[in-house]
C-alpha positions in Angstrom: 0.2 0.3 -0.2 3.0 2.3 0.5 4.2 3.1 -2.8 0.6 3.9 -3.8 0.2 6.3 -1.4 3.5 7.3 -2.2 2.2 8.1 -5.8 -1.3 9.3 -4.2 0.6 12.0 -2.8 3.5 12.8 -5.3 0.5 13.8 -7.8 -2.0 14.6 -5.3 -5.0 13.5 -3.9 -6.9 15.7 -5.8 -6.0 14.4 -9.4 -6.4 10.5 -8.4 -9.7 9.5 -9.4 -9.5 5.8 -9.8 -6.4 3.5 -9.2 -6.2 0.0 -11.8 -4.5 -2.9 -11.1 -5.0 -6.8 -11.7 -7.3 -8.8 -9.6 -5.0 -10.6 -7.2 -5.8 -10.6 -3.7 -3.6 -8.6 -2.4 -4.0 -5.8 -4.6 -8.2 -6.5 -4.1 -7.0 -5.6 -0.7 -4.9 -2.7 -1.0 -7.9 -1.4 -3.7 -9.9 -1.5 -0.9 -7.3 0.1 2.0 -6.7 2.4 -0.3 -10.8 3.3 -1.0 -11.2 3.4 2.7 -8.4 6.0 3.0 -9.1 8.4 0.3 -13.0 8.3 -0.4 -12.8 10.1 -3.4 -10.3 7.1 -5.4 -11.8 4.0 -6.9 -10.1 0.9 -7.6 -10.7 -1.0 -10.1 -9.9 -4.4 -11.5 -8.2 -4.7 -15.4 -10.2 -5.1 -17.5 -7.8 -7.2 -19.6 -6.3 -9.2 -16.9 -10.1 -10.2 -15.9 -10.9 -10.9 -20.0 -7.7 -12.8 -20.1 -8.9 -14.9 -16.6 -12.6 -15.6 -18.3 -10.3 -16.6 -21.6 -8.9 -18.7 -20.2 -11.6 -20.3 -17.9 -13.4 -20.2 -21.4 -10.6 -22.4 -22.9 -10.6 -25.1 -20.0 -13.7 -26.3 -21.7 -13.5 -29.5 -23.6 -15.0 -28.5 -26.4 -13.8 -25.4 -26.5 -10.0 -26.2 -26.1 -10.2 -29.1 -28.8 -12.4 -26.3 -30.8 -9.4 -23.7 -30.5 -6.4 -26.5 -31.2 -7.9 -27.4 -34.2 -8.6 -24.1 -35.6 -4.7 -23.0 -34.7 -4.0 -26.8 -36.6 -5.5 -25.6 -39.8 -3.7 -21.9 -39.4 -0.8 -23.5 -39.2 -1.0 -25.4 -42.2 -2.3 -22.9 -44.4 1.0 -20.8 -43.3 3.1 -22.9 -43.6 2.2 -24.6 -47.2 3.1 -22.2 -50.7 -0.1 -23.6 -52.2 -2.9 -23.0 -49.1 -1.9 -19.6 -49.5 -1.8 -19.0 -53.1 -5.8 -20.7 -52.8 -6.5 -18.4 -49.9 -5.0 -15.5 -51.7 -6.6 -16.6 -54.9 -10.7 -16.4 -53.2 -9.9 -14.0 -50.0 -11.7 -10.9 -51.4 -14.3 -13.5 -53.0 -17.6 -12.1 -51.4 -19.8 -14.8 -51.1 -23.1 -12.8 -50.4 
């Protein structure tokens, strides 16, 4: 918490509206303490970190993980074979609808 307080006081508490961190338990605890000590400053978990955790959980669903792995294998096949790239390039701009 010391580093947060030092930075808040360094820029002036009136100039700080929000602190954003990842959602690790120690940061959640410090965020609550900051909000208690500075009622005008809000702690928020990082959206990107939360989305990464969510996507990891979704990837752990068996059929989702399998589908993602198959899509990655297909992508690698296309990218690593010149004939596949030629065919893709030929039809990539083709509008089907």
